[in-house]
PLY file of the C-alpha trace (Angstrom):
ply
format ascii 1.0
element vertex 103
property float x
property float y
property float z
element edge 102
property int vertex1
property int vertex2
end_header
0.00 0.00 0.00
2.10 2.90 -1.23
0.19 5.59 0.67
0.90 3.88 3.98
4.34 2.53 3.13
5.96 4.93 0.68
8.66 3.56 -1.60
12.00 5.25 -1.99
13.05 6.74 -5.31
14.40 3.50 -6.84
11.17 1.59 -6.19
12.44 -0.57 -3.31
11.11 -0.31 0.19
13.09 1.98 2.44
15.43 0.06 4.75
15.07 1.18 8.34
17.45 -0.62 10.73
15.39 0.46 13.76
12.26 -1.26 12.42
11.30 -4.50 14.17
9.02 -6.80 12.16
5.82 -7.73 13.94
5.92 -4.96 16.52
3.70 -1.90 16.36
3.24 0.65 19.14
-0.23 0.82 20.64
-1.88 3.77 18.91
-5.56 2.94 19.19
-7.62 5.74 17.77
-4.68 7.81 16.60
-2.63 8.02 13.46
1.07 7.16 13.45
3.88 7.01 10.91
2.66 3.69 9.48
-0.97 4.69 9.11
-3.19 6.70 6.84
-6.15 8.79 7.96
-8.98 8.81 5.44
-12.30 10.67 5.47
-15.19 8.90 3.76
-18.66 10.44 3.65
-17.87 12.63 6.66
-16.50 9.77 8.77
-12.82 9.49 9.74
-10.86 6.20 9.64
-7.26 5.24 10.36
-5.90 2.53 8.07
-2.99 0.33 9.18
-1.49 -2.80 7.70
-1.95 -5.94 9.77
-0.05 -9.19 10.21
-2.24 -10.97 7.64
-1.10 -8.81 4.69
-4.34 -6.93 5.11
-5.63 -3.63 6.43
-7.23 -2.73 9.76
-9.70 0.16 9.53
-10.38 1.98 12.83
-13.45 4.24 12.87
-12.25 7.42 14.59
-15.46 9.44 14.32
-17.75 6.56 15.29
-19.51 6.27 18.64
-17.42 3.30 19.82
-13.69 3.97 20.43
-11.47 1.47 18.62
-14.32 -0.09 16.64
-13.75 -0.93 13.01
-13.04 -3.83 10.71
-10.30 -5.59 8.80
-9.84 -6.83 5.25
-7.24 -9.40 4.11
-5.37 -9.58 1.85
-5.10 -6.02 0.60
-1.84 -5.69 -1.35
-1.54 -2.46 -3.30
-5.13 -1.24 -2.94
-5.87 2.21 -4.29
-7.53 4.90 -2.18
-10.72 4.30 -4.18
-10.66 0.61 -3.18
-10.12 1.48 0.50
-12.98 3.97 0.24
-15.21 1.24 -1.20
-14.41 -1.07 1.75
-15.22 1.71 4.22
-18.51 2.54 2.50
-19.47 -1.12 2.61
-18.81 -1.14 6.36
-20.79 2.06 6.93
-23.73 0.59 4.98
-24.07 -2.35 7.40
-23.47 -0.51 10.69
-26.57 0.28 12.73
-26.59 4.11 12.93
-28.22 3.98 16.38
-25.69 1.70 18.08
-22.65 2.19 15.86
-22.15 -1.58 15.69
-22.78 -4.22 13.06
-25.93 -5.89 14.32
-26.67 -9.61 14.09
-29.65 -10.46 11.90
0 1
1 2
2 3
3 4
4 5
5 6
6 7
7 8
8 9
9 10
10 11
11 12
12 13
13 14
14 15
15 16
16 17
17 18
18 19
19 20
20 21
21 22
22 23
23 24
24 25
25 26
26 27
27 28
28 29
29 30
30 31
31 32
32 33
33 34
34 35
35 36
36 37
37 38
38 39
39 40
40 41
41 42
42 43
43 44
44 45
45 46
46 47
47 48
48 49
49 50
50 51
51 52
52 53
53 54
54 55
55 56
56 57
57 58
58 59
59 60
60 61
61 62
62 63
63 64
64 65
65 66
66 67
67 68
68 69
69 70
70 71
71 72
72 73
73 74
74 75
75 76
76 77
77 78
78 79
79 80
80 81
81 82
82 83
83 84
84 85
85 86
86 87
87 88
88 89
89 90
90 91
91 92
92 93
93 94
94 95
95 96
96 97
97 98
98 99
99 100
100 101
101 102
């Protein structure tokens, strides 16, 4: 996902010796250097890669702190594709509770 993990000028991923695979600081509800904040239809989401080669979407403007969803795999999705996933989520969330309700 180039927006979240920018490539360096020669097309290879930037090598960062201080990076530790598999570890991510706890940043629930906030953006960090490895995330992207995206507004969709007036709602704010933080997107982060997850350990399943997917994306975790945290709903920042929703009524339930830390609530969101994940999609795997998501290699190289465009912003339009991320927006489509978020709109799909918003379409199934109960506007009263802010949660996906069981049928």
